N, C-alpha and C positions, 0 to 999 in steps of 0.2 A: 539816740537823739543828739545830737551837737550843740552845744551852748558856745558861742562865741564870745562874748559880752563878759567885760570884766567882773569880777567876784571877787570879794576879798574877805574870809568871814572873820566872827567879829573879836574872834580870839588871837588872832594876828595885829601885831604893832604894825604901824605903818611902816617901820623900817623893813620887814619881815612880808611885806608887800606882794601877794602872787597874785596872779592871774589863770581865771578858770579857763580851760581849753575845749572840755568835754564833761559832758553829763549823760549817763549811761543810767537806765532803770532797767534792770533782771526783771523776768518774765518769769510771773506768780508759780510758771511751775519749774523753775533755775533751782537742778541740783547743786548740791554745796561746790563750788568751784570757787581755787586761790584767786586773790584778783590780780596779779600776774595775768593769769593764763586770759581768766573773762577778760583783760584789758588787750592781752595782744590778739583777740581775736575781731577786735571791733575797733581799731586804730588802725588806719593804713599808716607805712612804712615802720611801726612800731615792731622795736626790738625787746626780747626778754631782759634782756641788760639796762637797755633805757627804762623801763617798764622801773624793774628793781633801784633802780637810782633814784628816781623819782620815787618808792616806799621808802627807802632810807634816809632823802632828804624831806621826809615830811609832807610828801606833795598828793596823796594819795587819801581821799579823805570817803568814809562811808556815811552818809547823811554829814553829821558838822564832827565827827572822831576820825581824826587820823589812824589808820590801817599802816600794818606791815604788808612786802607781798607774800607771806603765808596766809592772808585771812581769808574766810569764804566765804564767797559770794552768796547770798540765799534771794530765794523768791520773794523782788518788791524792793532790794538794795537800792540805793543810789548814789551810782559812784561816781566820783568828779574826780576829773585830775587838775591839776594846777600845777604852775611854770612860773618862774621870773621873768622869763623872756613876755612882752606882752601880745595880743589877740591877734587874729587874723586885720583889722582897720589901722595897725601901727604897725605892721610890715610892710604896708605899701608903698617903699620907698625907691625911689628911680635911682637905676644903676644903669651905669656905660653900656651895656650890653648890647652886642651887634645883631640886628636882624636882616635876615633874607627879603627884603619888598622883592614882591611882584610884579602888586599895579597897587597908584594909592593918588586921590584924588583930595578935593576939599572935604567931605565924608565918610570914606573908608579907605582902608588898606587892608591889603592880601599878601599872606607872608605865608614863607615855605618853612616850617619847624623843623628845623633836625631831632632825631633822636637824642634823647638823654636831656632835653629841657623843657622842667617842667612846667607847666603852662599859669599856672600862681600858686602865690603860696599858701602851705598847708603844714602840716605833722611832718617835722623830720625834713623840710625845704622851706625856712622860712627866710629866706634870699636869694637873687643868681634866678627868676624865674625867667621865665616871659615875660609877664606881665612888668615886672621893675625894670624890663627894661622896654615897655613899651612908656610908661610913665616916665622915663627918662629923653624918651623922642618926643615924646607928643605932651604937650604939658597938660592940657583939658581933656577929656577923658569922659563922654556919658558911663552912667553906672547903669550896669544889668538889674534883673529882680536879685541879682544876691551880693550885690553891692561890690561887683570885681568891674574895674572899670575896663571901657570896651570890648570886654569879651562878648562875643556873640553867639559862643558854642566855642567847647575843647574838644582837645585829643590828648591822651594817653602819653606820660611821658617819653616810653620806649617805641611811641607809635611816630612816627616820620609825617611829615606834607604839607598841605595846604587848610588856613584859616581865613577868615575874614573876620577884622575887628573895626568896630564901629568909630567915628569920631567925632558924631554929634549925636542930638539926641533922637533927633528924625531918624539917621542911619539906623540906631537902635530898634528904636520902636519898629522899624519895617524888617530889617532883617529878622527880629526876633520871629515876628510873624509868620516869614518863609517859614521857619527852621520848625515852629510849631503847627504849620499850616499844615510842614510835609513838602512843600512847593520846591523846597532847594535841590540842587542834585549834588547828592555824593557819593561818588565811588572810591574803592579803595583797593590796591593790589594785595595779596594776602598767597604766602606758602606754607600750604598743609599740608599735616600728616596725611598720609593715606592716597587713594586711589580713587575719586571723588568715583563715585557710581555713572550719573548723569551728567552730560554736558551743560546744563543751566537749571537752574529750580529757586524755588522760594523757603525760605525755614522763617515758621511762623513762634511765635509762645512768647510769653511775657516771661521776663527779665526782672527781677528782684533780687536783695540780696540773700546771699545763702545761709542756709541755719545755723550750719555749724562754723564756718570758712568768712566772717563777715568782709573778708578780703575779696572775696572769689563774690561774682556775682552767677545766680543759676539761673535756668527754667523752669518756670511752670505753666504747666497747663491752661490755668484761668488765671484772670487780671486779679485774683484775692489774695494773691501771694509779692504780683512784681504787676508794670506794664506791659502794655502789650507792646509785640514789636514785630519788625518785618525787614530780612535781610534778602534780597537777589541777589543770585549768583550765578556766575557763568565762568564756566572751564576754558583758559588761557592755554594753560601746556600742562601735559602730563609727563612726570619722571619717572613714576613707575612708584616708590615708595612715598611722594611728595608731589603734590601737585598745584601749580599755580595758578588762581584764580582773581577774579573781578567781584570786588560784591559791594553791591549800589544800596544803601541805606532807605529808605520808606520813612522809618526813626530813626530816633538818635540818643537811643539809651548809654547809661552806663557801662562799659565794656562792652557793648552791643555783639559786636562781629567775635570777641575774642570767648561768649561765652554762650554763642549760637553756633559756632562751632565744635566747640567741646562737645554739647549736646549732641551735636550730626554726628559724632564719631570723626572727627577731623579738625585735632586741636590745632592750633597754632604752630608752627615750626619755631621752636626755640622760646615760647611764650611761659615763661620758668612759674609763671603763677597760675597755670592754669594744666601744668606739668608737660608741658611742649618742649620741655627740654633733657629727657631722656627718648632714647630711643623706641619710640611707637609703633612703629613698621619695620621689619627687614627683618633681619638675622642678628646676631649678635656675634659672629666667627670677624677677629680679628681686624680684619683687614675692613672690613662696614661700618664698626665701632669706631677705628681708628679717621674712619671720609663723615664720619658721621660728626664726631668732635671739632673735626676742620671746621665743619660748614659752623659750626655753633660759635667758633673763635671769627670767623670770617662774619658772621650776623649775628654777634652777644648781646639778641633781643630777639622782642616777637617779630615775625616777617608781616608786619602790615605797614601801610603807606597811604595816608590818604592823596589820591592820585591828579582828582578832578574836582573841580568844587564849581558849582552852577548858580548863579539866582539873579532877582530883578535888581537893577539900580534901585536907590531909594527916592532917586530925586529926575532923573533921564525913563526910566521906566523900559529902558533897554535891559535885552538877557545879554548877562556878564559871565564866560565860560573860560576857567584854566586847567591846565593841566600842569604837573610839576614832573619831571620824568624822576625814577627811580633812585636813589640813593644808591653811592661806591660800594656799600657794605653788602646792601641786597642785591644786587647785578653779580658782587663775587661769587655770596652763595647759589644764586638760579643758575650763575654759569657754570659754577663747580657740581651741580644737579641736574644740569642738564647733558656735560660729558657725562654724567656717569650713566645717562639714560642710553646716550648714544653711543658707547661702547660697552659698559659694564664689565671692565677689565681688572677690578679690585682683587 
């Protein structure tokens, strides 16, 4: 469980003030595991080196005691990570980050987010996020349920595409309810490994944190370990070893398309977190391997783009629909695969 509120242990003087950023309690059945490995599996974007540096700085605690990186976490241990930089609420600093505005009026703005831009500050991304840019361009934004100004929903750092941002409390409430009630329209374009068998279909399965790799989401048969999720898909084009899909979200879980597609047997192309940055289909002969690596170079992130966004305007009551073109990196990879499928002359 993450705790973003400042916490300074009594044994630290005011000049040594640290802020608690993470607190995790190990499951009762936790077998002894080095604290650096324990934390790596739970903190997004954390490297082992960064965690070991935190340990050397005396910033990792079990209970009230400072521990080294080789401390073995046991069942019931509460592990806290403290850093000298302030927690989330102090990271909400306006920054002059350019925004690609698709539509704007008095109550909302629709943006086209480029791949590589983090939506809001978090571990390893303390500045330079979309939210920092929003705070610069829009001085007063309503907070959502997680105290994040303006954000109605989010997309992953390396996913490109459309986002709607609320500029008033009324818009925030109205739009958030549409997303919660599953009445908003969200369609993604995805390039996935493999030749998807059916031309269209629906993937279901509860999505929750992976039991062994906390940086991944996993799909479960029932809702006891996650939240129900539904993804509809339709084949747009087939290229042999990869398939271009349109994915429509009925729900909006973290990593939903990425997790559903991996569980479906069609991991997103170049999705490093879920294993899509390896050659999952095709042969290993040198020309094909070089071809795929060239595609990875053209599209150096997961092949996922939030292409279509639709919702009811919070004030006018009119249906608003937006569509964004695929970015250049995505187009380049698709064209390369299309050429391969047509000629197969590697």
